[in-house]
C-alpha positions as CSV (number, residue, x, y, z in Angstrom):
1,X,296.1,115.6,-19.0
2,X,296.7,119.0,-17.3
3,X,294.4,120.6,-19.8
4,X,291.6,118.1,-19.0
5,X,292.0,118.8,-15.2
6,X,291.9,122.5,-15.9
7,X,288.7,122.0,-17.9
8,X,287.2,119.9,-15.1
9,X,288.2,122.5,-12.5
10,X,286.7,125.3,-14.5
11,X,283.4,123.3,-14.7
12,X,283.5,122.9,-10.9
13,X,284.1,126.6,-10.5
14,X,281.2,127.4,-12.8
15,X,278.9,125.2,-10.7
16,X,280.1,126.9,-7.4
17,X,279.7,130.3,-9.0
18,X,276.1,129.4,-10.1
19,X,275.3,128.3,-6.6
20,X,276.7,131.5,-5.2
21,X,274.7,133.5,-7.7
22,X,271.5,131.7,-6.8
23,X,272.2,132.3,-3.1
24,X,272.7,136.0,-3.6
25,X,269.6,136.2,-5.7
26,X,267.6,134.5,-2.8
27,X,269.1,136.9,-0.3
28,X,268.0,139.9,-2.4
29,X,264.5,138.5,-2.8
30,X,264.2,137.9,1.0
31,X,265.5,141.4,1.6
32,X,262.9,142.8,-0.8
33,X,260.1,140.8,0.8
34,X,261.1,142.1,4.3
35,X,261.3,145.7,3.0
36,X,257.8,145.2,1.4
37,X,256.4,143.8,4.6
38,X,257.9,146.7,6.6
39,X,256.2,149.1,4.2
40,X,252.9,147.3,4.5
41,X,252.9,147.3,8.3
42,X,253.9,149.9,10.8
43,X,257.1,148.5,12.5
44,X,256.2,150.7,15.5
45,X,253.2,148.5,16.3
46,X,253.6,147.0,19.8
47,X,252.9,143.5,18.5
48,X,254.7,143.8,15.2
49,X,257.1,141.0,16.2
50,X,254.3,138.6,17.1
51,X,252.4,139.5,13.9
52,X,255.4,138.5,11.8
53,X,255.8,135.2,13.6
54,X,252.1,134.4,13.0
55,X,252.4,135.4,9.3
56,X,255.5,133.3,8.8
57,X,253.8,130.3,10.6
58,X,250.7,130.6,8.4
59,X,252.9,130.7,5.2
60,X,254.1,127.2,6.1
61,X,250.6,125.7,6.3
62,X,248.7,123.9,3.6
63,X,245.1,125.4,3.7
64,X,242.1,123.1,3.0
65,X,239.1,124.9,4.7
66,X,235.6,123.5,4.9
67,X,233.5,124.1,1.7
68,X,229.8,123.5,1.0
69,X,230.8,120.5,-1.2
70,X,232.2,118.6,1.8
71,X,230.2,115.6,3.1
72,X,227.9,116.1,6.1
73,X,228.8,113.4,8.6
74,X,226.3,111.7,10.9
75,X,227.0,112.6,14.6
76,X,224.9,111.9,17.7
77,X,226.9,114.7,19.4
78,X,228.4,117.2,17.0
79,X,230.9,119.8,18.3
80,X,232.1,122.5,16.0
81,X,233.9,125.9,16.2
82,X,233.1,129.2,14.4
83,X,235.6,132.1,14.3
84,X,234.4,135.5,13.4
85,X,236.5,138.2,11.6
86,X,238.1,141.1,13.5
87,X,235.4,143.7,14.3
88,X,235.7,147.5,13.8
89,X,236.7,148.1,17.5
90,X,239.5,145.4,17.3
91,X,240.8,146.8,14.0
92,X,240.8,150.4,15.4
93,X,242.8,149.1,18.4
94,X,245.2,147.3,16.0
95,X,244.5,144.0,17.7
96,X,246.0,140.9,16.0
97,X,244.1,137.9,14.6
98,X,245.6,134.9,16.5
99,X,243.2,132.3,15.1
100,X,244.1,130.1,12.1
101,X,241.7,127.4,10.7
102,X,243.9,125.5,8.2
103,X,241.5,122.6,7.5
104,X,237.8,121.7,7.9
105,X,238.2,120.3,11.5
106,X,241.3,122.0,13.0
107,X,241.5,125.3,14.9
108,X,244.9,126.8,15.9
109,X,245.5,129.5,18.5
110,X,248.7,131.4,18.4
111,X,249.2,132.4,22.0
112,X,251.9,135.0,22.6
113,X,254.3,134.1,25.4
114,X,257.4,135.7,27.0
115,X,260.6,134.0,28.2
116,X,262.5,134.9,31.3
117,X,264.9,137.0,29.2
118,X,261.8,138.9,27.8
119,X,262.1,137.2,24.4
120,X,258.7,136.9,22.9
121,X,257.6,133.7,21.2
122,X,254.4,131.9,20.0
123,X,252.8,128.9,21.6
124,X,250.7,127.3,18.8
125,X,247.8,125.3,20.4
126,X,245.9,123.0,18.1
127,X,242.3,121.7,18.7
128,X,240.4,119.2,16.5
129,X,236.6,119.2,16.3
130,X,233.9,117.8,14.0
131,X,233.9,121.0,11.9
132,X,235.8,124.3,12.0
133,X,234.3,127.4,10.3
134,X,236.5,130.3,9.5
135,X,235.6,134.0,9.2
136,X,234.3,133.6,5.7
137,X,231.6,131.1,6.6
138,X,228.0,132.3,6.4
139,X,225.2,131.4,8.8
140,X,223.7,129.3,6.1
141,X,226.8,127.2,5.8
142,X,227.1,126.8,9.6
143,X,223.5,125.8,9.7
144,X,224.0,123.2,6.9
145,X,226.6,121.2,8.8
146,X,225.2,121.7,12.4
147,X,221.5,122.2,13.0
148,X,220.0,121.1,9.6
149,X,220.9,117.4,10.1
150,X,218.9,117.5,13.4
151,X,215.6,118.7,11.9
152,X,214.6,115.2,10.7
153,X,215.2,113.8,14.2
154,X,212.1,115.6,15.6
155,X,209.9,114.2,12.8
156,X,211.1,110.7,13.9
157,X,209.8,111.3,17.5
158,X,213.2,112.4,18.7
159,X,214.7,115.3,20.7
160,X,217.3,117.7,19.2
161,X,219.3,120.4,20.8
162,X,221.6,123.0,19.3
163,X,223.7,125.3,21.6
164,X,225.8,128.4,20.8
165,X,228.5,128.7,23.4
166,X,231.2,131.3,23.8
167,X,232.4,134.7,25.1
168,X,230.1,137.7,24.7
169,X,230.7,139.4,21.3
170,X,232.1,136.2,19.7
171,X,229.0,135.7,17.5
172,X,226.6,133.5,19.4
173,X,223.5,135.7,18.9
174,X,224.6,136.5,15.4
175,X,224.7,132.7,14.7
176,X,221.5,131.8,16.4
177,X,219.4,135.0,15.8
178,X,220.7,136.3,12.5
179,X,222.9,138.9,10.9
180,X,223.4,142.4,12.5
181,X,223.4,145.6,10.5
182,X,224.4,148.1,13.2
183,X,221.9,147.5,16.1
184,X,219.3,146.0,13.8
185,X,219.1,142.2,13.5
186,X,217.9,140.3,10.4
187,X,216.2,137.4,12.2
188,X,215.6,135.6,8.8
189,X,219.3,134.6,8.6
190,X,219.8,133.0,12.0
191,X,219.6,129.3,12.9
192,X,216.3,129.8,14.7
193,X,214.6,130.9,11.4
194,X,216.5,128.5,9.1
195,X,215.4,125.6,11.4
196,X,211.8,126.8,11.3
197,X,212.0,127.1,7.5
198,X,213.1,123.5,7.1
199,X,210.5,122.2,9.7
200,X,207.7,123.7,7.6
201,X,209.3,122.4,4.4
202,X,209.5,118.9,5.8
203,X,206.0,119.1,7.2
204,X,204.8,119.2,3.5
205,X,206.6,116.1,2.5
206,X,204.2,113.2,1.8
207,X,205.9,111.0,4.5
208,X,205.0,113.5,7.3
209,X,201.9,115.2,5.9
210,X,199.7,112.2,6.8
211,X,200.8,112.5,10.4
212,X,198.7,115.7,10.8
213,X,201.3,117.4,12.9
214,X,201.0,120.9,14.5
215,X,203.9,123.2,15.1
216,X,204.2,125.2,18.3
217,X,207.0,127.5,19.6
218,X,208.1,128.7,23.0
219,X,210.8,131.2,23.9
220,X,212.1,131.7,27.5
221,X,215.2,132.7,29.3
222,X,217.0,131.3,32.4
223,X,218.5,134.1,34.4
224,X,220.1,133.6,37.8
225,X,218.4,130.2,38.3
226,X,214.9,131.6,37.5
227,X,212.8,131.0,34.3
228,X,211.0,133.8,32.5
229,X,208.6,133.6,29.6
230,X,209.8,135.9,26.8
231,X,206.5,135.6,25.0
232,X,204.4,136.6,28.0
233,X,205.9,139.9,29.3
234,X,208.7,138.0,31.1
235,X,206.3,136.2,33.5
236,X,208.2,134.2,36.1
237,X,207.7,130.5,35.7
238,X,208.0,127.5,38.1
239,X,210.0,124.4,37.1
240,X,208.5,121.3,38.8
241,X,208.9,117.5,38.5
242,X,205.7,115.5,38.3
243,X,205.0,112.1,39.7
244,X,206.4,110.4,36.6
245,X,209.7,112.4,37.1
246,X,208.9,114.5,34.0
247,X,210.0,118.2,34.3
248,X,207.2,120.7,33.7
249,X,207.6,124.4,33.1
250,X,204.4,125.6,34.7
251,X,202.6,128.4,32.8
252,X,205.0,128.5,29.8
253,X,203.1,129.7,26.8
254,X,203.2,127.7,23.6
255,X,202.3,129.7,20.5
256,X,201.0,127.8,17.4
257,X,203.0,128.8,14.3
258,X,202.0,128.0,10.7
259,X,204.9,129.6,8.7
260,X,208.4,131.0,9.1
261,X,207.1,134.6,9.3
262,X,205.2,133.6,12.5
263,X,208.4,132.3,14.0
264,X,210.3,135.5,13.0
265,X,207.7,137.7,14.8
266,X,208.1,135.6,18.0
267,X,211.9,135.8,17.9
268,X,211.7,139.6,17.6
269,X,209.4,139.8,20.6
270,X,211.6,137.5,22.7
271,X,214.9,139.2,21.8
272,X,213.5,142.5,22.8
273,X,212.9,141.2,26.4
274,X,216.2,139.4,27.0
275,X,218.3,140.4,30.0
276,X,221.8,141.8,29.3
277,X,224.3,143.9,31.3
278,X,228.0,144.7,32.0
279,X,230.6,142.0,32.9
280,X,234.3,141.9,33.7
281,X,234.9,141.1,30.0
282,X,232.3,143.0,28.1
283,X,230.2,146.1,28.4
284,X,227.0,144.5,27.0
285,X,226.8,140.8,27.9
286,X,224.0,138.3,27.6
287,X,223.3,137.6,31.2
288,X,220.8,134.8,30.5
289,X,220.4,131.6,28.6
290,X,217.8,132.1,25.8
291,X,215.9,128.9,24.9
292,X,213.8,128.8,21.7
293,X,211.9,125.6,21.1
294,X,210.1,124.3,18.1
295,X,207.6,121.6,19.2
296,X,205.7,119.1,17.1
297,X,202.4,117.8,18.5
298,X,200.2,115.1,17.1
299,X,196.6,115.1,18.5
300,X,197.9,117.2,21.5
301,X,200.7,114.8,22.4
302,X,204.4,115.6,22.1
303,X,205.9,114.1,18.9
304,X,209.3,115.8,18.8
305,X,211.1,118.9,20.1
306,X,214.0,121.0,18.8
307,X,215.6,123.2,21.4
308,X,217.9,126.0,20.2
309,X,219.9,127.7,23.0
310,X,221.9,130.9,22.9
311,X,223.9,130.5,26.1
312,X,225.0,133.4,28.4
313,X,228.5,134.8,27.8
314,X,230.9,132.3,29.3
315,X,233.1,135.1,30.8
316,X,230.3,135.7,33.3
317,X,231.2,132.4,35.0
318,X,234.4,134.1,36.1
319,X,232.4,136.8,38.0
320,X,231.8,134.6,41.1
321,X,234.5,136.7,42.9
322,X,232.6,140.0,42.3
323,X,231.9,142.3,45.3
324,X,228.3,142.8,44.0
325,X,226.0,139.9,45.2
326,X,223.8,140.0,42.1
327,X,226.8,139.7,39.8
328,X,228.2,136.9,42.0
329,X,224.9,135.0,41.8
330,X,224.6,135.4,38.1
331,X,228.2,134.2,37.6
332,X,227.6,131.2,39.9
333,X,224.5,130.1,38.1
334,X,226.1,130.5,34.7
335,X,229.2,128.6,35.9
336,X,227.2,125.8,37.3
337,X,224.8,125.5,34.4
338,X,227.7,125.3,31.9
339,X,229.4,122.6,33.9
340,X,226.1,120.7,34.2
341,X,225.4,121.1,30.5
342,X,228.9,119.7,29.6
343,X,228.4,116.6,31.9
344,X,224.9,116.0,30.6
345,X,226.1,116.0,27.0
346,X,229.0,113.7,28.0
347,X,226.6,111.3,29.8
348,X,224.5,111.2,26.6
349,X,227.5,110.4,24.5
350,X,228.7,107.7,26.9
351,X,225.2,106.2,27.5
352,X,225.7,106.7,31.3
353,X,222.8,105.4,33.5
354,X,222.7,108.7,35.4
355,X,222.6,112.2,33.9
356,X,223.2,115.0,36.5
357,X,220.4,117.2,35.0
358,X,219.2,118.4,38.5
359,X,222.5,120.3,39.1
360,X,221.2,123.4,37.2
361,X,217.9,124.9,36.0
362,X,219.1,124.9,32.4
363,X,219.7,121.1,32.3
364,X,216.6,120.5,34.4
365,X,214.4,122.2,31.8
366,X,216.2,120.4,29.0
367,X,216.1,117.0,30.7
368,X,214.2,115.2,28.0
369,X,216.8,116.2,25.5
370,X,219.5,114.2,27.3
371,X,217.7,110.9,27.7
372,X,216.5,108.3,25.2
373,X,218.3,106.8,22.2
374,X,216.7,109.2,19.8
375,X,218.4,112.3,21.2
376,X,220.9,114.3,19.2
377,X,222.9,117.4,20.2
378,X,225.1,120.0,18.4
379,X,227.3,122.6,20.0
380,X,228.6,125.6,18.1
381,X,231.5,127.2,20.1
382,X,232.0,130.7,18.8
383,X,235.4,132.4,19.3
384,X,236.8,135.9,19.0
385,X,240.0,136.1,16.9
386,X,241.7,139.1,18.7
387,X,244.8,138.7,20.8
388,X,243.0,140.6,23.6
389,X,240.4,137.7,23.8
390,X,243.0,134.9,23.7
391,X,242.4,133.7,27.2
392,X,238.6,133.6,26.8
393,X,239.0,131.9,23.4
394,X,241.2,129.2,24.9
395,X,238.7,128.6,27.7
396,X,235.9,128.2,25.1
397,X,238.0,125.7,23.1
398,X,238.9,123.7,26.2
399,X,235.3,123.5,27.2
400,X,234.2,122.4,23.7
401,X,237.1,119.9,23.7
402,X,235.9,118.4,27.0
403,X,232.4,118.0,25.7
404,X,233.7,115.9,22.8
405,X,235.8,113.7,25.0
406,X,233.6,110.7,24.5
407,X,236.0,107.8,24.8
408,X,235.6,105.9,28.1
409,X,238.8,105.4,30.0
410,X,238.9,101.6,30.8
411,X,240.6,102.3,34.2
412,X,238.0,104.9,35.2
413,X,235.2,102.5,34.1
414,X,236.8,99.6,36.2
415,X,237.2,101.9,39.2
416,X,233.5,103.0,39.0
417,X,232.3,99.4,38.7
418,X,234.4,98.5,41.8
419,X,233.0,101.4,43.7
420,X,229.5,100.3,43.0
421,X,228.5,103.1,40.7
422,X,226.9,106.5,41.2
423,X,225.8,106.3,44.9
424,X,229.3,105.4,46.2
425,X,230.8,108.4,44.4
426,X,228.3,110.6,46.2
427,X,229.2,109.0,49.6
428,X,232.9,109.6,49.0
429,X,232.1,113.3,48.3
430,X,229.9,113.5,51.4
431,X,232.7,112.2,53.5
432,X,235.2,114.5,51.8
433,X,233.0,117.7,52.0
434,X,230.5,116.8,54.6
435,X,227.3,117.9,52.9
436,X,223.7,116.6,53.3
437,X,221.8,114.8,50.6
438,X,218.9,115.6,48.2
439,X,218.5,114.9,44.4
440,X,219.7,118.4,43.5
441,X,222.7,118.4,45.8
442,X,223.6,114.8,44.8
443,X,223.8,116.0,41.2
444,X,225.8,119.1,42.2
445,X,228.3,117.0,44.1
446,X,228.7,114.6,41.2
447,X,229.2,117.5,38.9
448,X,231.9,118.9,41.1
449,X,233.6,115.5,41.4
450,X,233.7,115.1,37.6
451,X,235.4,118.6,37.3
452,X,237.8,118.5,40.2
453,X,240.5,120.2,38.2
454,X,238.2,123.2,37.7
455,X,236.1,123.2,40.9
456,X,237.9,123.6,44.2
457,X,236.2,122.4,47.4
458,X,235.7,126.1,48.3
459,X,234.0,126.8,45.0
460,X,231.8,123.8,45.6
461,X,230.8,125.1,49.0
462,X,230.0,128.5,47.3
463,X,227.8,126.7,44.7
464,X,226.1,124.9,47.6
465,X,225.4,128.2,49.4
466,X,224.0,129.7,46.2
467,X,221.7,126.7,45.5
468,X,220.4,126.9,49.1
469,X,220.0,130.7,48.7
470,X,217.9,130.3,45.6
471,X,215.8,127.5,47.2
472,X,215.0,129.5,50.3
473,X,214.4,132.7,48.3
474,X,211.7,130.9,46.3
475,X,210.1,129.6,49.5
476,X,210.1,133.0,51.2
477,X,208.6,134.6,48.1
478,X,205.8,132.0,47.9
479,X,205.1,132.3,51.6
480,X,205.0,136.1,51.4
481,X,202.5,136.0,48.5
482,X,200.4,133.5,50.5
483,X,200.5,135.9,53.6
484,X,199.5,138.8,51.3
485,X,196.5,136.9,50.0
486,X,195.6,135.9,53.6
487,X,195.9,139.5,54.7
488,X,193.2,140.5,52.3
489,X,190.9,137.8,53.8
490,X,191.8,139.1,57.3
491,X,190.8,142.6,56.3
492,X,187.5,141.4,55.0
493,X,186.8,139.4,58.2
494,X,187.8,142.4,60.4
495,X,185.6,144.7,58.4
496,X,182.6,142.4,59.1
497,X,183.5,142.4,62.8
498,X,183.7,146.2,62.9
499,X,180.4,146.6,61.1
500,X,178.9,144.2,63.7
501,X,180.0,146.5,66.6
502,X,178.0,149.4,65.0
503,X,174.8,147.5,66.0
504,X,173.3,148.7,69.3
505,X,173.1,145.2,70.9
506,X,176.0,143.3,69.2
507,X,177.3,140.1,70.8
508,X,180.4,141.3,72.6
509,X,181.6,137.8,73.5
510,X,181.3,136.7,69.9
511,X,183.2,139.8,68.7
512,X,186.1,139.1,71.2
513,X,186.3,135.4,70.3
514,X,186.4,136.0,66.6
515,X,189.0,138.9,66.9
516,X,191.2,136.7,69.1
517,X,191.0,133.9,66.5
518,X,192.0,136.3,63.7
519,X,194.9,137.7,65.8
520,X,196.2,134.2,66.8
521,X,196.1,133.2,63.1
522,X,198.0,136.4,62.1
523,X,200.6,135.9,64.9
524,X,201.2,132.2,63.9
525,X,201.5,132.9,60.2
526,X,203.5,136.1,60.5
527,X,205.9,134.4,63.0
528,X,206.4,131.5,60.7
529,X,207.2,134.0,57.8
530,X,209.5,136.0,60.0
531,X,211.5,132.9,61.0
532,X,211.9,132.0,57.3
533,X,213.1,135.5,56.5
534,X,215.7,135.3,59.4
535,X,216.8,132.0,57.9
536,X,217.0,133.6,54.5
537,X,219.2,136.4,55.9
538,X,221.5,133.8,57.5
539,X,221.8,132.1,54.1
540,X,222.7,135.5,52.5
541,X,225.6,135.9,55.0
542,X,226.7,132.3,54.4
543,X,226.8,132.9,50.7
544,X,228.9,136.1,51.2
545,X,231.3,134.2,53.5
546,X,231.6,131.3,51.0
547,X,232.4,133.8,48.2
548,X,235.4,135.2,50.1
549,X,236.9,131.7,50.5
550,X,237.0,130.8,46.8
551,X,240.4,129.9,45.5
552,X,240.0,129.5,41.7
553,X,241.6,126.5,40.0
554,X,243.2,126.7,36.6
555,X,241.8,124.4,33.9
556,X,243.8,121.3,33.3
557,X,246.5,121.6,30.6
558,X,245.8,120.1,27.2
């Protein structure tokens, strides 16, 4: 009996010894892994600790990235995210990659944080979209899931739009315009050219060949609330609403294109004219929204339109607090147009009766893309992976997340119906902020109401002042041009009068009467222009005062 117990005991001891042996083995392996990691990476790096946390977190994930074999889903509004790899500058600065895309529709941001006791930790924020493209995705693959499904829409008498949104340097122009090799861009590999290629391919299909469609292209930019034709030496254009409430861009050149090569030439011409400059976030920022449109016409009438938009760098929206007026106005217009764009897309997704397209020049020009049942939209949010860009990356993802919030809150819907709809909301705002009414201002007020967590009353007042400034500026410029033309006529009339006085027996009374008429006309017209210029100067001062009152609001938490 004692011998059996001893045997059993020895078996137990053996099992314990084996467990201890395995534990020691694991400890040694972990020690070797840590030593190997320490050799691979410089422990003296300022963010070494954060890097190890990110690496350990990634090791626990199950990766299933998007592949070209995945099914393309049908979306009326498609919102996706594209992350680029770290660039040479970020690598040289030893910046960390804080973006992880573990699956085809999930984006994770590892935001470094610090506790009160100075202990560093990670806050892993997760976002879900229709598609998520990692740093290995090509333009061709991004196009396949985003813009390509929209091409057929324009052949079915529809309107399609594709936006690239994000911080400057995050890959918007690379995605839309094509791959960069140094400063040279290969336009044939961007979404503009890939869309044109498929339009011409579809044009040759028997189903559409019999329609006898012609293809035209336009390329223009919207900078500081003004529209410029990139295919006509940056000629300034007017945006007007006709009697049927259709928005017309007066003087915009449409060029007929018959092949992809024609489109590439137009893209190169337009890209060479686009406005760019320095911002608080980037030394070379796209200061304008570039809009490239492929238009199908049948017997001169519009059949379908595909608008491809490379938006201004979203960090410019934060430049409303700048001391420089021009930078302030640029920032205000970008801020307003991006908010308006978001609300117009949301109105399209929710089938709202009113779309606040008049709130910005961008949405006004694209009005026909946000109305009608056969309108489809795609947004590609481009993000930078570096830790230094973490705040801008989170802002981009929050914006894209808001665009895709298409579920209608029953309580909000009930409250809206009880309030009597759109006009009552505006009346509430008028009472709250005490501002007059016009279609543009009504849309601006609605826009600010729908984004109360981002737009403070002071920021709304600033946007109001900027809108009035742009409006009066256009009036003053138009009147100044008219006075200039009138001045030429006055000179001609005065020349005739002076020539008349050279005659020996000229009619003195007739001379005096005509000169008095010319002078009275001059005084009236110039006084009217002077009063408008004075009003313009007052508006400039109001804008400056409003800019000093801005108290920025933080975006709502996720």
